[in-house]
C-alpha positions as CSV (number, residue, x, y, z in Angstrom):
1,M,14.9,-2.9,-14.9
2,L,12.1,-0.5,-15.7
3,T,10.1,-2.9,-17.8
4,P,7.8,-5.8,-16.8
5,S,10.2,-8.4,-18.1
6,G,13.3,-6.7,-16.5
7,T,11.5,-6.4,-13.2
8,R,10.2,-10.0,-13.3
9,D,13.7,-11.3,-14.2
10,L,15.3,-9.3,-11.3
11,L,12.7,-10.6,-8.8
12,I,13.4,-14.2,-10.0
13,S,17.1,-13.7,-9.6
14,L,16.5,-12.5,-6.1
15,G,14.2,-15.4,-5.3
16,H,11.6,-12.8,-4.3
17,R,7.8,-12.9,-4.9
18,P,6.0,-9.5,-4.5
19,R,4.2,-9.5,-1.2
20,K,0.7,-8.0,-1.6
21,K,0.5,-7.5,2.2
22,L,3.4,-5.0,2.0
23,G,2.0,-3.2,-1.1
24,Q,4.9,-4.4,-3.3
25,N,3.8,-3.1,-6.7
26,F,7.1,-2.1,-8.4
27,L,7.2,0.9,-10.6
28,I,8.3,-0.1,-14.2
29,D,7.8,3.2,-16.1
30,K,10.9,5.3,-16.5
31,N,8.8,8.3,-17.6
32,I,7.0,8.3,-14.2
33,V,10.3,8.0,-12.4
34,A,11.5,11.0,-14.4
35,K,8.3,12.9,-13.6
36,Q,8.8,12.2,-9.8
37,C,12.3,13.7,-10.0
38,R,10.9,16.7,-11.8
39,M,8.0,17.2,-9.4
40,A,10.5,17.0,-6.6
41,E,12.9,19.4,-8.3
42,A,15.6,17.0,-7.2
43,C,19.2,18.3,-7.4
44,S,22.6,17.8,-5.9
45,E,21.9,20.1,-2.9
46,D,18.9,18.0,-1.8
47,V,18.5,15.7,1.2
48,I,15.7,13.3,0.3
49,V,13.8,10.8,2.4
50,E,12.4,7.8,0.5
51,I,9.9,5.3,1.8
52,G,10.1,1.7,0.6
53,P,12.8,1.8,-2.1
54,G,12.0,-1.7,-3.1
55,L,14.1,-2.6,-6.1
56,G,15.7,0.8,-6.2
57,A,14.4,2.4,-9.5
58,L,13.4,5.7,-7.9
59,T,16.3,5.7,-5.5
60,H,18.8,5.3,-8.4
61,A,17.2,8.2,-10.2
62,L,17.4,10.5,-7.1
63,L,21.0,9.5,-6.5
64,D,21.8,10.2,-10.2
65,K,20.6,13.7,-9.6
66,G,23.3,14.0,-6.9
67,A,20.8,14.0,-4.0
68,E,21.7,12.5,-0.6
69,V,19.0,9.9,0.1
70,Y,17.8,8.4,3.4
71,A,15.6,5.4,2.8
72,V,13.6,2.9,5.0
73,E,12.8,-0.6,3.7
74,L,10.7,-3.1,5.6
75,D,11.5,-6.2,3.5
76,P,15.0,-7.6,4.5
77,K,15.5,-9.3,1.1
78,L,15.0,-6.0,-0.8
79,A,17.1,-4.1,1.8
80,K,19.9,-6.6,1.1
81,H,19.5,-6.0,-2.7
82,I,19.8,-2.2,-2.1
83,R,22.9,-2.6,0.0
84,G,24.5,-4.9,-2.6
85,T,23.8,-2.6,-5.6
86,L,23.1,1.1,-4.9
87,I,25.1,1.5,-1.6
88,Q,27.9,-0.4,-3.3
89,K,27.7,2.1,-6.2
90,F,26.9,5.4,-4.4
91,G,28.4,4.8,-1.0
92,T,27.4,7.1,1.8
93,K,25.1,9.2,-0.5
94,L,22.5,6.5,0.4
95,M,21.7,5.7,4.0
96,L,19.4,2.7,4.4
97,A,17.4,1.9,7.5
98,E,15.5,-1.4,7.9
99,G,12.1,-1.4,9.5
100,D,8.6,0.0,9.5
101,A,8.1,3.4,7.9
102,V,5.2,4.2,10.2
103,A,7.5,3.9,13.2
104,N,10.3,5.6,11.3
105,P,8.6,8.1,9.0
106,R,11.8,10.0,8.3
107,A,14.1,7.0,7.7
108,D,16.6,7.9,10.5
109,L,17.2,11.3,9.1
110,P,19.8,13.0,11.3
111,E,18.6,15.9,13.4
112,E,21.1,18.3,11.7
113,K,19.4,17.5,8.3
114,E,15.8,18.2,9.5
115,G,15.9,21.9,8.7
116,S,15.7,21.4,4.9
117,F,14.7,18.0,3.4
118,K,12.2,16.6,0.9
119,I,10.3,13.3,0.8
120,V,9.9,11.4,-2.5
121,A,8.2,8.1,-2.1
122,N,6.1,5.4,-3.7
123,L,4.1,4.7,-0.6
124,P,2.8,1.3,0.3
125,Y,-0.9,2.2,0.1
126,A,-1.9,0.5,3.4
127,I,0.3,2.9,5.4
128,T,-0.4,6.2,3.8
129,S,-2.6,7.7,6.5
130,P,-0.6,6.6,9.6
131,W,2.7,7.4,7.9
132,M,1.5,10.9,7.0
133,D,0.2,11.4,10.5
134,G,3.7,10.6,11.8
135,V,5.4,13.0,9.3
136,L,3.1,15.8,10.4
137,K,4.0,15.4,14.0
138,G,7.7,16.1,13.4
139,P,10.0,18.5,11.5
140,L,8.2,19.3,8.2
141,P,9.7,18.5,4.8
142,E,9.8,21.5,2.5
143,R,8.3,19.4,-0.3
144,M,6.7,15.9,-0.7
145,V,6.2,14.0,-3.9
146,L,4.1,11.0,-3.2
147,M,2.7,8.1,-5.2
148,V,-0.5,7.1,-3.4
149,Q,-3.7,5.2,-4.0
150,K,-6.0,7.6,-5.9
151,E,-8.6,7.3,-3.1
152,A,-5.9,8.3,-0.5
153,A,-5.0,11.3,-2.7
154,N,-8.6,12.4,-2.7
155,R,-8.7,12.2,1.1
156,L,-5.5,14.1,1.6
157,C,-6.6,16.9,-0.8
158,A,-10.4,16.9,0.0
159,T,-12.2,20.1,0.7
160,P,-14.8,20.9,3.4
161,G,-18.3,19.7,2.6
162,T,-17.1,16.5,0.8
163,K,-17.3,12.9,2.0
164,A,-13.5,12.5,1.7
165,F,-12.7,15.5,4.0
166,S,-11.1,14.2,7.2
167,A,-9.1,15.1,10.2
168,L,-5.9,14.3,8.2
169,S,-7.1,16.7,5.4
170,I,-7.3,19.5,8.0
171,V,-3.8,18.9,9.5
172,L,-2.1,18.4,6.1
173,Q,-3.7,21.4,4.3
174,S,-3.0,23.7,7.2
175,A,0.7,23.1,6.6
176,Y,0.9,22.3,2.9
177,T,-0.3,23.5,-0.5
178,L,-1.2,21.0,-3.2
179,K,0.8,22.0,-6.2
180,E,0.3,19.2,-8.8
181,T,-1.4,15.9,-9.3
182,H,-0.9,13.2,-12.0
183,D,-2.9,10.0,-12.4
184,V,-0.8,6.9,-12.9
185,P,-2.2,3.9,-14.9
186,H,-2.2,0.4,-13.5
187,Q,0.3,-0.8,-16.2
188,C,3.0,1.4,-14.8
189,F,3.5,-1.2,-12.0
190,Y,4.5,-4.8,-11.8
191,P,2.4,-6.6,-10.6
192,A,-0.4,-4.2,-11.6
193,P,-2.4,-3.0,-8.5
194,D,-6.1,-3.5,-8.2
195,V,-6.6,0.2,-7.4
196,G,-5.8,3.5,-9.3
197,S,-2.8,5.5,-8.3
198,A,-1.9,9.2,-8.3
199,L,1.2,11.3,-7.9
200,I,0.8,14.4,-5.8
201,T,3.2,17.3,-5.0
202,L,2.8,19.0,-1.6
203,V,4.7,22.2,-0.9
204,R,5.1,23.5,2.6
205,K,3.5,26.9,3.3
206,E,5.6,29.9,4.1
207,Q,4.0,29.9,7.5
208,P,2.7,26.3,8.1
209,F,0.0,26.0,10.8
210,R,0.8,23.3,13.3
211,F,-1.9,21.7,15.6
212,S,-1.0,20.7,19.1
213,P,-1.5,17.0,20.2
214,E,-4.6,17.9,22.2
215,V,-6.3,19.7,19.3
216,R,-5.5,16.9,16.9
217,K,-6.9,14.4,19.3
218,R,-10.1,16.5,19.6
219,I,-10.5,16.8,15.8
220,N,-10.0,13.0,15.4
221,Q,-12.7,12.4,18.0
222,F,-15.1,14.7,16.2
223,F,-14.5,13.0,12.8
224,Q,-15.0,9.5,14.3
225,Q,-18.7,10.7,14.5
226,R,-18.6,12.8,11.5
227,R,-22.3,12.5,10.7
228,K,-23.4,13.9,14.0
229,Q,-24.0,17.6,14.6
230,I,-21.0,19.5,16.1
231,G,-23.1,21.1,18.8
232,T,-24.1,17.6,20.1
233,L,-20.5,16.4,19.9
234,C,-19.2,19.5,21.9
235,K,-21.8,19.0,24.6
236,K,-21.0,15.3,24.9
237,Q,-17.3,16.2,25.6
238,G,-18.4,18.5,28.5
239,D,-15.9,21.2,27.8
240,E,-17.2,24.8,27.9
241,R,-14.3,26.0,25.8
242,L,-15.9,24.1,22.8
243,T,-19.1,26.1,23.2
244,T,-17.0,29.2,23.2
245,W,-15.3,28.0,20.0
246,L,-18.6,27.5,18.2
247,T,-19.8,30.9,19.3
248,E,-16.6,32.8,18.3
249,T,-16.4,31.1,14.9
250,G,-20.1,31.4,14.2
251,I,-20.5,27.7,13.5
252,P,-24.2,26.7,13.6
253,P,-24.6,23.8,16.2
254,N,-26.3,21.7,13.6
255,T,-23.2,21.6,11.3
256,R,-21.5,18.3,10.7
257,P,-17.7,18.1,11.3
258,E,-17.0,17.5,7.6
259,A,-18.6,20.8,6.6
260,I,-16.5,23.0,8.9
261,E,-13.9,25.2,7.2
262,I,-10.2,24.6,7.9
263,E,-9.7,28.1,9.3
264,A,-12.4,27.4,12.0
265,W,-10.6,24.2,13.0
266,Q,-7.4,26.3,13.4
267,A,-9.3,28.7,15.6
268,L,-9.9,25.7,18.0
269,E,-6.2,25.8,18.8
270,G,-6.4,29.3,20.4
271,V,-9.6,28.4,22.3
272,L,-8.0,25.2,23.9
273,K,-4.7,26.8,24.9
């Protein structure tokens, strides 16, 4: 299956045409699949969440490693294919949920499994940010290996002072360390996407910092007007605690949100308690 012709033939046999709206660009390079398993350090003790298994190439590789996989697939035709092939072969080692991964970012992972799990996924590019936002609100996976649009990878891993730095960068990097990145060429997919792709490995910090919903909301509000000065934005919100935050962290009022260090954003959590 991991060839252009094999993937094309399988899609024809299923009567399925890749849907651009759902980001259906199927991975056709076995070396990339093997690299994903290596980056994930996949083994028989693992519980792994997969987003959008599609035709099941990555899913099959994870199951071959002995992992227990919980997957969520939006396309009913592809979900039927997974049930008729991989679930038939691997049984209860694969649990498949049907539906939207943004609404179900951990693929119906049981509560008793949330203490130690990983996420390995070829993410539909359109859902990367809202899906990641959902993941960061719940129990945190110990490791994530994600295939994302290269531009999205830049946003997730951006540093303060860069145009790509965002509210999501702050929340993600407060909980995770970027361990490895790998560019993935267009020809590794069928059909080939119009944008570049990248594999990233994120490892949960020993003591991940978690933001409260209120602070996350405030940070999002600031970044919606990222070109304005932070002093002006704080005054506009009319909350004296924000002035205290600027004073205690030594942030000049003329600083823009995108230039503020992550540690200073974390300090906002204590001020707004």
